[in-house]
All heavy atoms as TSV, in Angstrom:
chain	resi	resn	atom	element	x	y	z
A	1	MET	N	N	-35.157	-61.106	94.272
A	1	MET	CA	C	-33.898	-61.831	94.087
A	1	MET	C	C	-33.244	-61.927	95.439
A	1	MET	O	O	-33.134	-60.958	96.205
A	1	MET	CB	C	-33.051	-61.091	93.018
A	1	MET	CG	C	-31.897	-61.865	92.484
A	1	MET	SD	S	-30.832	-61.028	91.367
A	1	MET	CE	C	-31.956	-60.164	90.241
A	2	THR	N	N	-32.782	-63.068	95.787
A	2	THR	CA	C	-32.165	-63.228	97.059
A	2	THR	C	C	-30.748	-62.744	97.076
A	2	THR	O	O	-30.076	-62.580	95.991
A	2	THR	CB	C	-32.150	-64.694	97.578
A	2	THR	OG1	O	-31.343	-65.497	96.539
A	2	THR	CG2	C	-33.549	-65.253	97.569
A	3	LYS	N	N	-30.177	-62.549	98.208
A	3	LYS	CA	C	-28.869	-61.927	98.235
A	3	LYS	C	C	-27.790	-62.933	97.838
A	3	LYS	O	O	-26.840	-62.545	97.147
A	3	LYS	CB	C	-28.475	-61.537	99.660
A	3	LYS	CG	C	-27.375	-60.689	99.891
A	3	LYS	CD	C	-27.196	-60.293	101.276
A	3	LYS	CE	C	-27.208	-58.762	101.360
A	3	LYS	NZ	N	-27.043	-58.104	102.652
A	4	ALA	N	N	-27.954	-64.220	97.895
A	4	ALA	CA	C	-27.039	-65.346	97.474
A	4	ALA	C	C	-26.965	-65.283	95.970
A	4	ALA	O	O	-25.909	-65.371	95.414
A	4	ALA	CB	C	-27.417	-66.579	98.080
A	5	ILE	N	N	-28.153	-65.237	95.314
A	5	ILE	CA	C	-28.137	-65.112	93.881
A	5	ILE	C	C	-27.475	-63.892	93.341
A	5	ILE	O	O	-26.815	-63.983	92.384
A	5	ILE	CB	C	-29.612	-65.276	93.388
A	5	ILE	CG1	C	-30.188	-66.657	93.693
A	5	ILE	CG2	C	-29.754	-65.049	91.837
A	5	ILE	CD1	C	-31.687	-66.851	93.508
A	6	SER	N	N	-27.700	-62.742	94.001
A	6	SER	CA	C	-27.056	-61.496	93.613
A	6	SER	C	C	-25.605	-61.562	93.612
A	6	SER	O	O	-24.851	-61.113	92.796
A	6	SER	CB	C	-27.559	-60.432	94.357
A	6	SER	OG	O	-28.961	-60.273	94.227
A	7	ILE	N	N	-25.087	-62.176	94.743
A	7	ILE	CA	C	-23.650	-62.280	94.948
A	7	ILE	C	C	-23.108	-63.279	93.854
A	7	ILE	O	O	-22.025	-62.963	93.288
A	7	ILE	CB	C	-23.283	-62.719	96.384
A	7	ILE	CG1	C	-23.722	-61.593	97.305
A	7	ILE	CG2	C	-21.849	-63.079	96.569
A	7	ILE	CD1	C	-23.617	-61.889	98.758
A	8	ALA	N	N	-23.805	-64.349	93.665
A	8	ALA	CA	C	-23.322	-65.267	92.546
A	8	ALA	C	C	-23.301	-64.581	91.200
A	8	ALA	O	O	-22.385	-64.834	90.465
A	8	ALA	CB	C	-24.252	-66.541	92.548
A	9	LEU	N	N	-24.232	-63.788	90.936
A	9	LEU	CA	C	-24.236	-62.980	89.617
A	9	LEU	C	C	-23.059	-61.973	89.565
A	9	LEU	O	O	-22.459	-61.891	88.561
A	9	LEU	CB	C	-25.518	-62.195	89.473
A	9	LEU	CG	C	-26.740	-62.863	89.004
A	9	LEU	CD1	C	-27.969	-62.043	89.129
A	9	LEU	CD2	C	-26.517	-63.378	87.557
A	10	ILE	N	N	-22.738	-61.295	90.739
A	10	ILE	CA	C	-21.600	-60.491	90.730
A	10	ILE	C	C	-20.273	-61.268	90.493
A	10	ILE	O	O	-19.461	-60.887	89.621
A	10	ILE	CB	C	-21.562	-59.638	92.127
A	10	ILE	CG1	C	-22.689	-58.715	92.235
A	10	ILE	CG2	C	-20.153	-58.986	92.100
A	10	ILE	CD1	C	-22.836	-58.148	93.578
A	11	VAL	N	N	-20.141	-62.385	91.160
A	11	VAL	CA	C	-18.901	-63.207	91.054
A	11	VAL	C	C	-18.881	-63.724	89.608
A	11	VAL	O	O	-17.834	-63.658	88.905
A	11	VAL	CB	C	-18.768	-64.279	92.030
A	11	VAL	CG1	C	-17.775	-65.274	91.722
A	11	VAL	CG2	C	-18.734	-63.735	93.419
A	12	GLY	N	N	-19.990	-64.236	89.068
A	12	GLY	CA	C	-19.942	-64.720	87.651
A	12	GLY	C	C	-19.712	-63.630	86.614
A	12	GLY	O	O	-19.027	-63.840	85.679
A	13	GLY	N	N	-20.192	-62.488	86.900
A	13	GLY	CA	C	-19.974	-61.386	86.068
A	13	GLY	C	C	-18.446	-60.977	85.989
A	13	GLY	O	O	-17.891	-60.676	84.926
A	14	ILE	N	N	-17.877	-60.972	87.201
A	14	ILE	CA	C	-16.420	-60.584	87.217
A	14	ILE	C	C	-15.601	-61.629	86.461
A	14	ILE	O	O	-14.703	-61.328	85.727
A	14	ILE	CB	C	-15.992	-60.466	88.606
A	14	ILE	CG1	C	-16.748	-59.141	89.215
A	14	ILE	CG2	C	-14.500	-60.426	88.808
A	14	ILE	CD1	C	-16.471	-59.056	90.708
A	15	VAL	N	N	-15.983	-62.949	86.634
A	15	VAL	CA	C	-15.255	-64.010	85.960
A	15	VAL	C	C	-15.394	-63.846	84.302
A	15	VAL	O	O	-14.459	-63.907	83.676
A	15	VAL	CB	C	-15.785	-65.419	86.437
A	15	VAL	CG1	C	-15.234	-66.516	85.532
A	15	VAL	CG2	C	-15.396	-65.617	87.789
A	16	LEU	N	N	-16.711	-63.511	84.008
A	16	LEU	CA	C	-16.823	-63.279	82.534
A	16	LEU	C	C	-16.065	-62.089	82.038
A	16	LEU	O	O	-15.606	-62.149	80.852
A	16	LEU	CB	C	-18.323	-63.084	82.227
A	16	LEU	CG	C	-19.305	-64.334	82.334
A	16	LEU	CD1	C	-20.750	-63.945	82.224
A	16	LEU	CD2	C	-18.926	-65.317	81.240
A	17	LEU	N	N	-16.068	-61.121	82.786
A	17	LEU	CA	C	-15.226	-59.860	82.412
A	17	LEU	C	C	-13.780	-60.293	82.331
A	17	LEU	O	O	-13.023	-59.765	81.336
A	17	LEU	CB	C	-15.441	-58.740	83.452
A	17	LEU	CG	C	-16.759	-57.980	83.302
A	17	LEU	CD1	C	-16.951	-57.081	84.479
A	17	LEU	CD2	C	-16.815	-57.254	81.947
A	18	TYR	N	N	-13.247	-61.079	83.216
A	18	TYR	CA	C	-11.803	-61.538	83.248
A	18	TYR	C	C	-11.643	-62.323	81.802
A	18	TYR	O	O	-10.664	-61.992	81.176
A	18	TYR	CB	C	-11.544	-62.353	84.414
A	18	TYR	CG	C	-10.256	-62.933	84.289
A	18	TYR	CD1	C	-8.927	-62.266	84.493
A	18	TYR	CD2	C	-9.973	-64.346	83.966
A	18	TYR	CE1	C	-7.686	-62.797	84.344
A	18	TYR	CE2	C	-8.766	-64.847	83.736
A	18	TYR	CZ	C	-7.606	-64.077	84.053
A	18	TYR	OH	O	-6.379	-64.659	83.954
A	19	PHE	N	N	-12.479	-63.277	81.607
A	19	PHE	CA	C	-12.281	-64.161	80.429
A	19	PHE	C	C	-12.508	-63.252	79.092
A	19	PHE	O	O	-11.836	-63.534	78.094
A	19	PHE	CB	C	-13.150	-65.350	80.385
A	19	PHE	CG	C	-12.569	-66.471	81.345
A	19	PHE	CD1	C	-13.374	-66.855	82.462
A	19	PHE	CD2	C	-11.364	-66.912	81.101
A	19	PHE	CE1	C	-12.855	-67.796	83.257
A	19	PHE	CE2	C	-10.872	-67.965	82.004
A	19	PHE	CZ	C	-11.652	-68.345	83.081
A	20	GLY	N	N	-13.364	-62.369	79.226
A	20	GLY	CA	C	-13.555	-61.379	78.065
A	20	GLY	C	C	-12.367	-60.654	77.756
A	20	GLY	O	O	-11.919	-60.336	76.606
A	21	GLY	N	N	-11.687	-60.166	78.848
A	21	GLY	CA	C	-10.447	-59.301	78.703
A	21	GLY	C	C	-9.282	-60.217	78.075
A	21	GLY	O	O	-8.585	-59.772	77.239
A	22	GLN	N	N	-9.284	-61.499	78.577
A	22	GLN	CA	C	-8.364	-62.449	77.981
A	22	GLN	C	C	-8.503	-62.626	76.525
A	22	GLN	O	O	-7.617	-62.718	75.670
A	22	GLN	CB	C	-8.302	-63.774	78.735
A	22	GLN	CG	C	-7.834	-63.586	80.210
A	22	GLN	CD	C	-6.441	-63.141	80.316
A	22	GLN	OE1	O	-5.510	-63.591	79.613
A	22	GLN	NE2	N	-6.187	-62.201	81.196
A	23	ALA	N	N	-9.795	-62.874	76.079
A	23	ALA	CA	C	-10.186	-63.074	74.714
A	23	ALA	C	C	-9.858	-61.805	73.913
A	23	ALA	O	O	-9.543	-61.876	72.699
A	23	ALA	CB	C	-11.638	-63.468	74.658
A	24	PHE	N	N	-10.080	-60.637	74.482
A	24	PHE	CA	C	-9.880	-59.461	73.806
A	24	PHE	C	C	-8.435	-59.240	73.390
A	24	PHE	O	O	-8.178	-58.628	72.418
A	24	PHE	CB	C	-10.454	-58.216	74.676
A	24	PHE	CG	C	-10.372	-56.968	73.995
A	24	PHE	CD1	C	-11.373	-56.529	73.147
A	24	PHE	CD2	C	-9.309	-56.032	74.160
A	24	PHE	CE1	C	-11.383	-55.274	72.543
A	24	PHE	CE2	C	-9.351	-54.816	73.509
A	24	PHE	CZ	C	-10.358	-54.423	72.663
A	25	ASN	N	N	-7.522	-59.668	74.247
A	25	ASN	CA	C	-6.077	-59.581	74.142
A	25	ASN	C	C	-5.528	-60.671	73.413
A	25	ASN	O	O	-4.317	-60.763	73.344
A	25	ASN	CB	C	-5.424	-59.175	75.354
A	25	ASN	CG	C	-5.789	-57.809	75.948
A	25	ASN	OD1	O	-6.092	-56.904	75.112
A	25	ASN	ND2	N	-6.055	-57.757	77.261
A	26	SER	N	N	-6.287	-61.685	72.906
A	26	SER	CA	C	-5.681	-62.770	72.361
A	26	SER	C	C	-5.218	-62.646	70.974
A	26	SER	O	O	-5.438	-61.542	70.309
A	26	SER	CB	C	-6.765	-63.949	72.251
A	26	SER	OG	O	-7.740	-63.623	71.326
A	27	VAL	N	N	-4.454	-63.506	70.364
A	27	VAL	CA	C	-3.804	-63.379	69.054
A	27	VAL	C	C	-4.971	-63.361	68.005
A	27	VAL	O	O	-4.897	-62.587	67.031
A	27	VAL	CB	C	-2.853	-64.529	68.805
A	27	VAL	CG1	C	-2.419	-64.560	67.363
A	27	VAL	CG2	C	-1.683	-64.441	69.769
A	28	SER	N	N	-5.987	-64.191	68.145
A	28	SER	CA	C	-7.091	-64.175	67.167
A	28	SER	C	C	-7.840	-62.868	67.058
A	28	SER	O	O	-8.242	-62.427	66.080
A	28	SER	CB	C	-7.984	-65.406	67.356
A	28	SER	OG	O	-8.618	-65.258	68.662
A	29	SER	N	N	-7.986	-62.330	68.303
A	29	SER	CA	C	-8.652	-61.057	68.342
A	29	SER	C	C	-7.792	-59.951	67.645
A	29	SER	O	O	-8.317	-59.055	67.037
A	29	SER	CB	C	-8.970	-60.636	69.794
A	29	SER	OG	O	-9.780	-59.556	69.912
A	30	GLU	N	N	-6.513	-59.982	67.970
A	30	GLU	CA	C	-5.555	-59.005	67.259
A	30	GLU	C	C	-5.648	-59.203	65.802
A	30	GLU	O	O	-5.694	-58.175	65.094
A	30	GLU	CB	C	-4.094	-59.300	67.689
A	30	GLU	CG	C	-3.926	-58.980	69.161
A	30	GLU	CD	C	-3.956	-57.497	69.513
A	30	GLU	OE1	O	-3.593	-56.640	68.584
A	30	GLU	OE2	O	-4.207	-57.150	70.653
A	31	VAL	N	N	-5.745	-60.399	65.229
A	31	VAL	CA	C	-5.810	-60.612	63.833
A	31	VAL	C	C	-7.093	-60.124	63.327
A	31	VAL	O	O	-7.121	-59.509	62.171
A	31	VAL	CB	C	-5.590	-62.134	63.483
A	31	VAL	CG1	C	-5.919	-62.452	61.941
A	31	VAL	CG2	C	-4.161	-62.549	63.874
A	32	SER	N	N	-8.118	-60.383	64.074
A	32	SER	CA	C	-9.422	-59.888	63.555
A	32	SER	C	C	-9.458	-58.335	63.532
A	32	SER	O	O	-10.043	-57.784	62.716
A	32	SER	CB	C	-10.556	-60.375	64.590
A	32	SER	OG	O	-11.869	-59.793	64.340
A	33	ARG	N	N	-8.831	-57.684	64.541
A	33	ARG	CA	C	-8.771	-56.234	64.605
A	33	ARG	C	C	-8.119	-55.626	63.407
A	33	ARG	O	O	-8.298	-54.575	62.897
A	33	ARG	CB	C	-8.234	-55.754	65.938
A	33	ARG	CG	C	-9.262	-55.568	66.927
A	33	ARG	CD	C	-8.728	-54.947	68.163
A	33	ARG	NE	N	-8.176	-56.088	68.915
A	33	ARG	CZ	C	-7.702	-56.018	70.131
A	33	ARG	NH1	N	-7.594	-54.986	70.760
A	33	ARG	NH2	N	-7.287	-57.132	70.719
A	34	VAL	N	N	-6.980	-56.361	62.922
A	34	VAL	CA	C	-6.164	-55.917	61.810
A	34	VAL	C	C	-7.077	-55.892	60.553
A	34	VAL	O	O	-7.052	-54.964	59.813
A	34	VAL	CB	C	-4.980	-56.876	61.660
A	34	VAL	CG1	C	-4.327	-56.457	60.285
A	34	VAL	CG2	C	-3.977	-56.532	62.820
A	35	PHE	N	N	-7.853	-57.040	60.401
A	35	PHE	CA	C	-8.600	-57.092	59.088
A	35	PHE	C	C	-9.998	-56.453	59.141
A	35	PHE	O	O	-10.484	-55.877	58.122
A	35	PHE	CB	C	-8.711	-58.579	58.685
A	35	PHE	CG	C	-7.490	-59.225	58.407
A	35	PHE	CD1	C	-6.764	-60.030	59.139
A	35	PHE	CD2	C	-6.847	-58.745	57.127
A	35	PHE	CE1	C	-5.627	-60.637	58.761
A	35	PHE	CE2	C	-5.647	-59.284	56.704
A	35	PHE	CZ	C	-4.964	-60.248	57.601
A	36	THR	N	N	-10.699	-56.500	60.297
A	36	THR	CA	C	-12.000	-55.957	60.434
A	36	THR	C	C	-12.190	-54.650	61.190
A	36	THR	O	O	-13.159	-53.979	61.122
A	36	THR	CB	C	-12.988	-56.987	61.034
A	36	THR	OG1	O	-12.630	-57.144	62.366
A	36	THR	CG2	C	-12.933	-58.286	60.219
A	37	GLY	N	N	-11.146	-54.245	61.979
A	37	GLY	CA	C	-11.236	-53.203	62.836
A	37	GLY	C	C	-11.952	-53.393	64.174
A	37	GLY	O	O	-12.152	-52.499	64.937
A	38	SER	N	N	-12.428	-54.677	64.455
A	38	SER	CA	C	-13.148	-54.920	65.677
A	38	SER	C	C	-12.597	-56.327	66.237
A	38	SER	O	O	-12.173	-57.068	65.439
A	38	SER	CB	C	-14.619	-54.942	65.473
A	38	SER	OG	O	-14.981	-55.997	64.653
A	39	PRO	N	N	-12.676	-56.453	67.546
A	39	PRO	CA	C	-12.320	-57.743	68.147
A	39	PRO	C	C	-13.277	-58.850	67.798
A	39	PRO	O	O	-14.360	-58.624	67.131
A	39	PRO	CB	C	-12.354	-57.473	69.586
A	39	PRO	CG	C	-13.168	-56.329	69.799
A	39	PRO	CD	C	-13.228	-55.496	68.617
A	40	THR	N	N	-12.998	-60.001	68.157
A	40	THR	CA	C	-13.796	-61.213	67.852
A	40	THR	C	C	-15.064	-61.020	68.596
A	40	THR	O	O	-15.245	-60.450	69.607
A	40	THR	CB	C	-13.059	-62.518	68.282
A	40	THR	OG1	O	-12.852	-62.532	69.671
A	40	THR	CG2	C	-11.817	-62.744	67.473
A	41	ASN	N	N	-16.166	-61.801	67.997
A	41	ASN	CA	C	-17.463	-61.802	68.607
A	41	ASN	C	C	-17.516	-62.475	69.938
A	41	ASN	O	O	-18.220	-62.044	70.947
A	41	ASN	CB	C	-18.427	-62.496	67.770
A	41	ASN	CG	C	-18.813	-61.805	66.430
A	41	ASN	OD1	O	-18.604	-60.611	66.422
A	41	ASN	ND2	N	-19.263	-62.537	65.448
A	42	LYS	N	N	-16.493	-63.498	70.194
A	42	LYS	CA	C	-16.472	-64.085	71.500
A	42	LYS	C	C	-16.110	-63.089	72.553
A	42	LYS	O	O	-16.689	-63.051	73.688
A	42	LYS	CB	C	-15.391	-65.210	71.481
A	42	LYS	CG	C	-15.214	-65.959	72.709
A	42	LYS	CD	C	-14.175	-67.066	72.575
A	42	LYS	CE	C	-13.873	-67.710	73.919
A	42	LYS	NZ	N	-12.838	-68.704	73.816
A	43	ALA	N	N	-15.089	-62.158	72.277
A	43	ALA	CA	C	-14.635	-61.285	73.255
A	43	ALA	C	C	-15.659	-60.263	73.537
A	43	ALA	O	O	-15.947	-59.984	74.836
A	43	ALA	CB	C	-13.399	-60.546	72.691
A	44	ILE	N	N	-16.323	-59.808	72.505
A	44	ILE	CA	C	-17.510	-58.829	72.757
A	44	ILE	C	C	-18.625	-59.535	73.541
A	44	ILE	O	O	-19.124	-58.838	74.563
A	44	ILE	CB	C	-18.048	-58.333	71.416
A	44	ILE	CG1	C	-16.916	-57.499	70.714
A	44	ILE	CG2	C	-19.249	-57.454	71.540
A	44	ILE	CD1	C	-17.245	-57.123	69.281
A	45	MET	N	N	-18.989	-60.611	73.285
A	45	MET	CA	C	-20.081	-61.284	74.071
A	45	MET	C	C	-19.699	-61.681	75.479
A	45	MET	O	O	-20.610	-61.487	76.388
A	45	MET	CB	C	-20.455	-62.649	73.396
A	45	MET	CG	C	-21.120	-62.440	72.007
A	45	MET	SD	S	-22.534	-61.355	71.963
A	45	MET	CE	C	-23.713	-62.317	72.817
A	46	LEU	N	N	-18.487	-62.039	75.825
A	46	LEU	CA	C	-18.059	-62.270	77.133
A	46	LEU	C	C	-18.105	-60.961	77.934
A	46	LEU	O	O	-18.579	-60.928	79.101
A	46	LEU	CB	C	-16.728	-62.903	77.083
A	46	LEU	CG	C	-16.644	-64.419	76.688
A	46	LEU	CD1	C	-15.089	-64.866	76.508
A	46	LEU	CD2	C	-17.255	-65.278	77.766
A	47	ILE	N	N	-17.651	-59.964	77.342
A	47	ILE	CA	C	-17.499	-58.668	78.086
A	47	ILE	C	C	-18.988	-58.099	78.321
A	47	ILE	O	O	-19.307	-57.645	79.461
A	47	ILE	CB	C	-16.651	-57.613	77.290
A	47	ILE	CG1	C	-15.151	-58.170	77.369
A	47	ILE	CG2	C	-16.924	-56.184	77.879
A	47	ILE	CD1	C	-14.297	-57.261	76.519
A	48	ALA	N	N	-19.788	-58.174	77.304
A	48	ALA	CA	C	-21.132	-57.789	77.433
A	48	ALA	C	C	-21.932	-58.627	78.450
A	48	ALA	O	O	-22.636	-58.033	79.321
A	48	ALA	CB	C	-21.904	-57.825	76.076
A	49	ALA	N	N	-21.759	-59.861	78.435
A	49	ALA	CA	C	-22.441	-60.784	79.407
A	49	ALA	C	C	-21.954	-60.414	80.761
A	49	ALA	O	O	-22.737	-60.476	81.838
A	49	ALA	CB	C	-22.190	-62.214	79.086
A	50	GLY	N	N	-20.551	-60.189	80.949
A	50	GLY	CA	C	-20.037	-59.896	82.269
A	50	GLY	C	C	-20.667	-58.527	82.820
A	50	GLY	O	O	-20.933	-58.524	84.063
A	51	VAL	N	N	-20.667	-57.646	81.946
A	51	VAL	CA	C	-21.350	-56.327	82.407
A	51	VAL	C	C	-22.788	-56.553	82.918
A	51	VAL	O	O	-23.131	-55.908	83.971
A	51	VAL	CB	C	-21.235	-55.239	81.291
A	51	VAL	CG1	C	-22.017	-53.940	81.713
A	51	VAL	CG2	C	-19.781	-54.857	81.079
A	52	VAL	N	N	-23.554	-57.142	82.101
A	52	VAL	CA	C	-25.042	-57.342	82.422
A	52	VAL	C	C	-25.134	-58.169	83.782
A	52	VAL	O	O	-25.975	-57.807	84.583
A	52	VAL	CB	C	-25.704	-58.085	81.293
A	52	VAL	CG1	C	-27.102	-58.516	81.712
A	52	VAL	CG2	C	-25.881	-57.225	80.040
A	53	ALA	N	N	-24.314	-59.208	83.889
A	53	ALA	CA	C	-24.371	-59.960	85.099
A	53	ALA	C	C	-23.967	-59.219	86.328
A	53	ALA	O	O	-24.623	-59.237	87.429
A	53	ALA	CB	C	-23.643	-61.327	84.905
A	54	THR	N	N	-22.939	-58.426	86.262
A	54	THR	CA	C	-22.522	-57.681	87.350
A	54	THR	C	C	-23.516	-56.545	87.716
A	54	THR	O	O	-23.837	-56.337	88.931
A	54	THR	CB	C	-21.121	-57.002	86.920
A	54	THR	OG1	O	-20.208	-58.023	86.672
A	54	THR	CG2	C	-20.563	-56.274	88.212
A	55	ILE	N	N	-24.111	-55.909	86.769
A	55	ILE	CA	C	-24.993	-54.894	86.999
A	55	ILE	C	C	-26.332	-55.481	87.652
A	55	ILE	O	O	-26.909	-54.977	88.664
A	55	ILE	CB	C	-25.420	-54.029	85.770
A	55	ILE	CG1	C	-24.202	-53.222	85.364
A	55	ILE	CG2	C	-26.652	-53.205	85.950
A	55	ILE	CD1	C	-24.474	-52.500	84.065
A	56	ALA	N	N	-26.743	-56.704	87.217
A	56	ALA	CA	C	-27.916	-57.386	87.764
A	56	ALA	C	C	-27.657	-57.762	89.157
A	56	ALA	O	O	-28.471	-57.633	90.086
A	56	ALA	CB	C	-28.307	-58.596	86.926
A	57	GLY	N	N	-26.501	-58.225	89.434
A	57	GLY	CA	C	-26.071	-58.628	90.809
A	57	GLY	C	C	-26.007	-57.470	91.736
A	57	GLY	O	O	-26.500	-57.528	92.828
A	58	LEU	N	N	-25.439	-56.288	91.262
A	58	LEU	CA	C	-25.343	-55.161	92.173
A	58	LEU	C	C	-26.768	-54.615	92.450
A	58	LEU	O	O	-27.029	-54.174	93.525
A	58	LEU	CB	C	-24.451	-54.153	91.472
A	58	LEU	CG	C	-22.987	-54.329	91.522
A	58	LEU	CD1	C	-22.278	-53.417	90.582
A	58	LEU	CD2	C	-22.358	-54.494	92.799
A	59	THR	N	N	-27.636	-54.643	91.411
A	59	THR	CA	C	-28.961	-54.225	91.589
A	59	THR	C	C	-29.737	-55.083	92.578
A	59	THR	O	O	-30.410	-54.572	93.483
A	59	THR	CB	C	-29.730	-54.234	90.306
A	59	THR	OG1	O	-29.053	-53.369	89.279
A	59	THR	CG2	C	-31.049	-53.651	90.394
A	60	GLY	N	N	-29.548	-56.336	92.493
A	60	GLY	CA	C	-30.123	-57.327	93.374
A	60	GLY	C	C	-29.712	-57.130	94.808
A	60	GLY	O	O	-30.428	-57.147	95.735
A	61	VAL	N	N	-28.365	-56.895	94.958
A	61	VAL	CA	C	-27.866	-56.655	96.318
A	61	VAL	C	C	-28.425	-55.351	96.881
A	61	VAL	O	O	-28.855	-55.285	98.101
A	61	VAL	CB	C	-26.330	-56.568	96.383
A	61	VAL	CG1	C	-25.739	-56.018	97.676
A	61	VAL	CG2	C	-25.760	-58.026	96.041
A	62	ALA	N	N	-28.426	-54.265	96.069
A	62	ALA	CA	C	-28.993	-53.042	96.554
A	62	ALA	C	C	-30.474	-53.183	96.910
A	62	ALA	O	O	-30.928	-52.560	97.925
A	62	ALA	CB	C	-28.840	-51.988	95.505
A	63	LEU	N	N	-31.229	-53.853	96.108
A	63	LEU	CA	C	-32.748	-53.972	96.459
A	63	LEU	C	C	-33.061	-54.971	97.469
A	63	LEU	O	O	-34.041	-54.840	98.186
A	63	LEU	CB	C	-33.452	-54.374	95.198
A	63	LEU	CG	C	-33.421	-53.362	93.962
A	63	LEU	CD1	C	-34.182	-53.873	92.787
A	63	LEU	CD2	C	-34.077	-52.010	94.432
A	64	SER	N	N	-32.162	-55.886	97.847
A	64	SER	CA	C	-32.451	-56.923	98.846
A	64	SER	C	C	-32.171	-56.276	100.218
A	64	SER	O	O	-32.746	-56.762	101.238
A	64	SER	CB	C	-31.618	-58.172	98.727
A	64	SER	OG	O	-30.267	-57.856	98.928
A	65	GLY	N	N	-31.423	-55.125	100.288
A	65	GLY	CA	C	-31.184	-54.566	101.550
A	65	GLY	C	C	-32.387	-53.569	101.975
A	65	GLY	O	O	-32.397	-53.158	103.128
A	66	ARG	N	N	-33.239	-53.382	101.063
A	66	ARG	CA	C	-34.338	-52.424	101.310
A	66	ARG	C	C	-35.455	-53.107	102.149
A	66	ARG	O	O	-35.626	-54.279	101.987
A	66	ARG	CB	C	-34.988	-51.839	100.050
A	66	ARG	CG	C	-34.127	-50.914	99.325
A	66	ARG	CD	C	-34.729	-50.426	98.026
A	66	ARG	NE	N	-36.032	-49.962	98.157
A	66	ARG	CZ	C	-36.840	-49.734	97.201
A	66	ARG	NH1	N	-36.574	-49.995	95.967
A	66	ARG	NH2	N	-38.113	-49.234	97.505
A	67	LYS	N	N	-36.036	-52.288	103.020
A	67	LYS	CA	C	-37.154	-52.937	103.749
A	67	LYS	C	C	-38.421	-52.829	102.923
A	67	LYS	O	O	-38.601	-51.977	102.108
A	67	LYS	CB	C	-37.493	-51.992	104.975
A	67	LYS	CG	C	-36.269	-51.989	105.921
A	67	LYS	CD	C	-36.357	-53.104	106.942
A	67	LYS	CE	C	-35.246	-52.904	107.817
A	67	LYS	NZ	N	-35.104	-53.975	108.773
A	68	ARG	N	N	-39.299	-53.870	103.029
A	68	ARG	CA	C	-40.502	-53.883	102.240
A	68	ARG	C	C	-41.650	-53.487	102.980
A	68	ARG	O	O	-41.852	-53.502	104.153
A	68	ARG	CB	C	-40.698	-55.277	101.584
A	68	ARG	CG	C	-39.565	-55.647	100.648
A	68	ARG	CD	C	-39.974	-56.971	100.014
A	68	ARG	NE	N	-38.769	-57.229	99.149
A	68	ARG	CZ	C	-38.741	-58.352	98.494
A	68	ARG	NH1	N	-39.708	-59.226	98.525
A	68	ARG	NH2	N	-37.651	-58.579	97.712
């Protein structure tokens, strides 16, 4: 994985985490938590995708710095 792709994954992951946080604190998520006890699926998926993308990007940056 090239360093540019890894950095793009980190940035994309952070953006997804931001929007996941916004969705988590939205009115529809609050209503869902009242009735089901959990936030909306959209919020969960955005946060999960953000975590995966950020970890993949950080791993790519760490591995691209190593000598082969």
